[in-house]
Structures are given as structure tokens and as C-alpha cells.
C-alpha positions in Angstrom: 0.0 0.0 0.0 1.5 3.3 -1.1 1.5 6.4 1.0 0.5 6.8 4.7 -2.8 5.9 6.1 -5.0 8.8 7.2 -5.0 9.1 11.0 -8.1 7.8 12.8 -10.3 10.6 14.1 -13.1 9.6 16.5 -16.6 10.2 15.3 -17.2 12.6 18.2 -14.4 14.8 16.9 -15.9 15.1 13.4 -18.8 17.5 13.7 -19.4 17.5 9.9 -20.6 14.0 10.3 -23.2 14.9 13.0 -26.7 15.8 12.1 -27.5 19.1 13.9 -30.2 18.4 16.4 -30.4 21.5 18.7 -33.7 20.5 20.2 -33.1 16.9 21.1 -33.2 15.7 24.7 -30.2 14.2 26.5 -31.5 10.8 25.4 -33.3 9.9 22.3 -35.9 8.0 24.2 -37.2 11.3 25.8 -39.1 14.1 24.0 -37.3 16.7 22.0 -37.9 20.3 22.9 -40.7 20.9 20.4 -42.0 23.8 22.5 -38.7 25.8 22.1 -38.5 24.9 18.4 -42.0 26.3 17.8 -41.2 29.4 19.8 -38.1 30.0 17.7 -40.2 29.5 14.5 -42.6 32.1 15.8 -39.8 34.6 16.3 -38.1 33.8 13.0 -39.9 32.5 9.9 -36.7 31.0 8.5 -36.9 28.5 11.4 -40.4 27.2 10.3 -40.5 23.5 11.0 -41.1 21.2 8.0 -42.1 17.7 8.6 -43.8 14.6 7.2 -47.1 12.9 8.1 -47.1 9.1 8.6 -50.2 7.0 8.4 -48.7 3.7 7.3 -48.4 1.8 10.6 -44.9 0.3 9.9 -41.7 1.1 11.7 -39.7 0.5 8.5 -41.6 3.3 6.9 -40.7 5.5 9.9 -37.0 4.7 9.5 -37.1 5.7 5.8 -38.9 9.0 6.6 -36.5 9.7 9.5 -33.5 9.2 7.4 -34.4 12.3 5.4 -33.9 14.3 8.6 -37.2 16.2 8.8 -37.9 18.6 11.6 -40.7 16.4 12.8 -42.6 13.3 12.0 -46.4 13.3 12.6 -47.7 9.9 13.5 -51.4 9.7 12.9 -52.7 7.1 15.3 -56.3 8.5 15.1 -56.6 7.2 11.5 -53.5 5.1 11.0 -53.8 1.5 12.2 -51.0 1.6 14.8 -50.9 -1.1 17.5 -49.3 -0.2 20.8 -45.9 -1.9 20.1 -45.6 -0.4 16.6 -46.4 3.1 17.9 -43.8 2.8 20.7 -41.1 1.5 18.3 -42.0 4.1 15.6 -41.4 7.0 18.1 -38.0 5.6 19.0 -37.1 4.9 15.3 -38.1 8.4 14.3 -35.7 9.9 16.8 -32.9 7.4 16.4 -32.8 7.4 12.6 -33.0 11.2 12.4 -30.1 11.4 14.9 -32.4 13.4 17.2 -33.4 16.0 14.6 -37.0 14.9 14.1 -39.4 15.6 16.9 -42.3 13.2 17.1 -45.8 14.5 17.1 -48.6 12.0 17.6 -52.3 12.5 17.0 -54.1 10.1 19.3 -57.8 9.1 19.2 -59.7 11.4 21.6 -60.8 8.7 24.0 -57.9 6.3 23.7 -55.8 6.7 26.8 -53.7 3.6 26.0 -52.4 5.2 22.8 -51.8 8.5 24.6 -49.8 6.8 27.4 -47.8 4.7 24.8 -46.9 7.8 22.8 -45.8 9.7 25.9 -43.8 6.8 27.4 -42.0 6.3 24.1 -40.9 10.0 24.1 -43.3 11.9 21.8 -42.7 15.6 21.8 -46.2 16.7 20.8 -49.7 15.5 21.2 -52.4 16.5 18.8 -55.8 16.3 20.5 -58.4 15.8 17.8 -62.0 17.0 17.8 -61.6 19.5 20.5 -64.9 21.3 21.1 -64.5 22.9 24.5 -61.9 24.2 26.9 -62.7 21.2 29.2 -61.7 18.8 26.4 -58.2 20.3 26.5 -58.0 20.5 30.3 -58.9 16.8 30.6 -56.0 15.9 28.2 -53.5 18.2 30.0 -54.1 16.2 33.2 -53.0 13.1 31.4 -50.1 14.5 29.4 -48.1 16.4 32.1 -46.6 15.2 35.3 -47.4 16.9 38.6 -47.7 19.7 39.5 -49.2 20.5 36.1 -51.1 17.3 35.6 -51.5 13.8 36.9 -49.5 11.7 34.3 -48.5 8.4 35.7 -44.7 7.6 35.9 -43.6 4.4 34.1 -40.8 2.3 35.7 -40.1 0.8 32.2 -38.8 3.8 30.4 -35.5 4.3 32.3 -32.7 2.2 33.8 -31.4 3.5 37.2 -27.7 4.4 36.9 -27.7 3.8 33.2 -30.2 6.1 31.5 -30.4 9.0 34.0 -28.9 11.8 31.8 -30.9 14.9 31.5 -30.4 18.5 30.2 -31.7 19.8 33.5 -30.1 19.6 37.0 -31.7 17.3 39.5 -33.8 15.7 36.8 -32.8 12.1 37.4 -35.9 10.6 35.8 -36.4 13.3 33.1 -39.7 14.5 34.6 -38.6 18.1 33.9 -37.6 17.2 30.4 -41.1 16.0 29.6 -42.9 18.8 31.4 -40.7 21.5 29.6 -40.5 19.9 26.1 -43.9 18.4 25.3 -46.4 20.5 23.3 -50.2 20.1 23.5 -51.9 21.0 20.2 -55.7 21.0 20.2 -57.2 20.3 16.8 -60.4 22.2 16.2 -62.5 20.7 13.4 -66.2 21.2 14.0 -68.6 24.1 13.9 -69.0 23.8 17.7 -65.2 23.8 18.2 -64.9 27.0 16.1 -67.6 28.6 18.1 -65.7 27.9 21.4 -62.3 28.7 19.9 -61.5 31.7 22.1 -61.9 29.7 25.3 -60.0 26.7 23.9 -57.0 28.9 22.8 -56.9 30.5 26.3 -56.3 27.3 28.2 -53.0 27.3 30.0 -50.6 24.5 29.0 -51.3 24.4 25.3 -48.7 25.6 22.8 -50.3 25.4 19.4 -53.5 25.0 17.4 -54.4 22.8 14.4 -57.4 23.0 12.1 -59.2 20.0 10.7 -60.4 21.2 7.2 -62.0 18.0 6.1 -64.0 17.4 9.2 -65.0 21.0 9.5 -66.4 21.0 5.9 -68.5 18.0 6.8 -69.6 19.5 10.1 -70.6 22.8 8.4 -72.4 21.0 5.6 -69.9 22.2 2.9 -68.8 20.2 -0.1 -65.7 18.2 0.8 -63.0 19.2 -1.7 -59.3 19.8 -2.0 -58.1 23.0 -3.5 -60.1 25.6 -5.5 -61.8 28.7 -4.1 -62.7 28.1 -0.4 -66.2 28.7 0.8 -66.8 31.9 2.9 -67.7 29.8 5.9 -64.4 27.9 5.7 -62.5 31.2 5.3 -64.2 32.6 8.4 -63.3 29.6 10.4 -59.6 29.7 9.3 -59.4 33.4 10.0 -60.8 32.8 13.5 -58.2 30.1 14.1 -55.3 32.2 13.0 -56.5 35.2 15.1 -57.0 33.1 18.2 -53.4 31.7 17.8 -51.9 35.1 17.4 -53.9 36.6 20.3 -52.7 33.8 22.7 -49.2 33.5 21.4 -49.8 30.0 20.1 -48.0 28.3 17.1 -50.1 27.0 14.2 -49.5 23.4 13.2 -50.9 21.9 10.0 -50.2 20.3 6.6 -49.7 21.4 3.0 -51.5 19.4 0.4 -48.7 20.3 -1.9 -45.3 22.1 -1.4 -46.7 25.0 -3.4 -49.0 25.7 -0.4 -46.1 26.3 2.0 -45.6 30.1 1.2 -49.4 30.7 1.9 -49.3 28.8 5.2 -46.2 30.7 6.3 -48.0 33.9 5.4 -50.9 32.9 7.5 -48.6 32.3 10.5 -47.9 28.6 10.5 -44.8 27.4 12.3 -45.1 23.6 11.9 -46.0 22.4 8.4 -46.1 18.8 7.2 -45.0 19.0 3.6 -45.5 15.3 2.6 -47.8 12.4 3.4 -46.5 8.9 3.2 -49.7 7.5 1.5 -50.0 10.4 -0.9 -46.3 10.5 -1.7 -46.1 6.8 -2.4 -49.3 6.8 -4.5 -48.1 9.8 -6.5 -44.7 8.3 -7.1 -46.2 5.1 -8.5 -48.8 6.9 -10.5 -46.2 9.2 -12.1 -43.9 6.3 -12.9 -46.7 4.3 -14.5 -47.7 7.3 -16.6 -44.2 7.9 -17.7 -43.7 4.2 -18.4 -46.9 4.1 -20.5 -45.6 7.0 -22.6 -42.4 5.2 -23.3 -44.4 2.1 -24.3 -46.5 4.2 -26.7 -43.3 5.8 -28.2 -41.7 2.4 -28.6 -44.8 1.0 -30.3 -45.0 3.9 -32.7 -41.3 3.5 -33.6 -41.7 -0.2 -34.3 -44.5 0.6 -36.8 -42.3 2.9 -38.8 -41.0 1.2 -42.0 
């Protein structure tokens, strides 16, 4: 072998190989500081969080999505068919395969405490509470999401190892209680006519950090035609305006999804700080559809060429 071998440099001394993860917890099994990330995005639009929504209940899919290093992965347990073990492993996979860059946001079914506990114990950074129609809905969830003195969340003995996994960003936080209470975001999703009517009192509840709109369910609730794109109905516009105003009045972040990347500028203009710019179902279906269409064009071209004398 000619020449000298390059000296070995430990991975820890090669910062260019590290994925920047300014909001991660001391351990990847605990929630990233989504609360601070959203605050920073509110102060600086260039720090708007861009993520991906996952509805396919498969950890391998989570690993693929996480490898792209999004700011967050939104696991939809309300409509995605996640069992408890898959959900727990998906939260861990999202944080591990993004090297701590991707915060994990989980939308849990409104009356499914098991999914909520599983997401929290796995280290989810944000909880989307669907179908919120009153301040009491939010207050009930807060009691389950935060440890005392804020709430009454139960402490699990199966998410830490004494003397092994005690590291925390905060002093005196042996079991990462402070990490959870300081990092986790509660994001009520308002998606009915009744919810919009009670929006001011919902947005004023202490302990929440963002708001999310449910456009499809709201259109159904309001008796509007369910559609994607096009000129929005005035009732829909009024609901969206009320949501944006309530968020600004109460200093809350706006969390939502873009049906296409071209919608991102509009959402940022409206004041969104957390935007899912891709959906696993839609992205996969679109990729396959486009590839089949392109393939069919090549077949047509080849057939036309073979008919030429």
C-alpha cells in the first residue's frame, strides 16, 4: 500500500458527520424540545418547522422517513392503524434514525388513553388532541399529558434504567420529569362548527402551545362540499381566520399540513410554524402513478417507432 494511512479521528471529533439536532433531549428516548422549536419559529420565519405525516403503521416506513432528517414526523394514530408496540417503536425509530433531529408529534384518538400513554412513554414531543370542542376537552387531556404539579400523568418504571439512562439536560432531573414537562407540546385540533364557536376559550387554556385546524371534518360538520383546492367557501375562510386570530392573540403556534409544497408560502404567510409538507400515503401513490404514466408514454413511443417502415 503506497502512502501513509490517514489518522483515525473519532466520530465525536468530526462535527461535519453529525446531524445538527439543537432541540433533542439528552437521550433519544425522551421528548425533543418541540416547545422551544415552535417558539423559535414564531420569532423567525426562517426557522419554520417542516415535517412529514405518517399514516402507514410500519416502523420500517418510519425509518425511511426519519433518514431524510425532517424537523418532525407526525404519526397519525387516530386514523393510521398503529398497534401499541408499533407506535412505541415508531417513536424511537423516528428519533434514532434522524439522529435526534426529528421531533415526534402523535395524533391520538380522543378517547384512547392507551395510545396516549404509549406515545408519551415512548418519548413523543407533541400530542395533537383531535375533535376539541371545548376548553374542558383540553383541560382533561392536560391532566393526562403532564406530570405533577401541572397534571397527573403516571410515571412508568419501564422507560428508564437507574444508573444507566439518567442523563438529563436539566439539573436534579434524574428521571427526566422536567424534560417531559418542559418539552412536550399540547396541540388541540379544532375541526367542527362547535369547536370554532368555542375557539377563544380553547385557545386561552394554560398549558397548550399550538392550534391545528381539521379542514375535512370542518367542511363535513358545516355541511360544505368536501373538496381539496379551489376557491374556499366563505364559511371555511371565516373559520380559518378565527383560528389564525386566536393563535396570534394567545401566542400559540399554528401546526398543519400542506396538500402540496406550493402551499407552503401561503401557510407561512398565515402564520404557520409547523408544516407537514409530505404524506406517506399520498407521496407513495403519487410516485407510483407518475412512474406508471411515464412508463406508458415510453411504451407508446416504442410501439409507434416499431411501426415505422
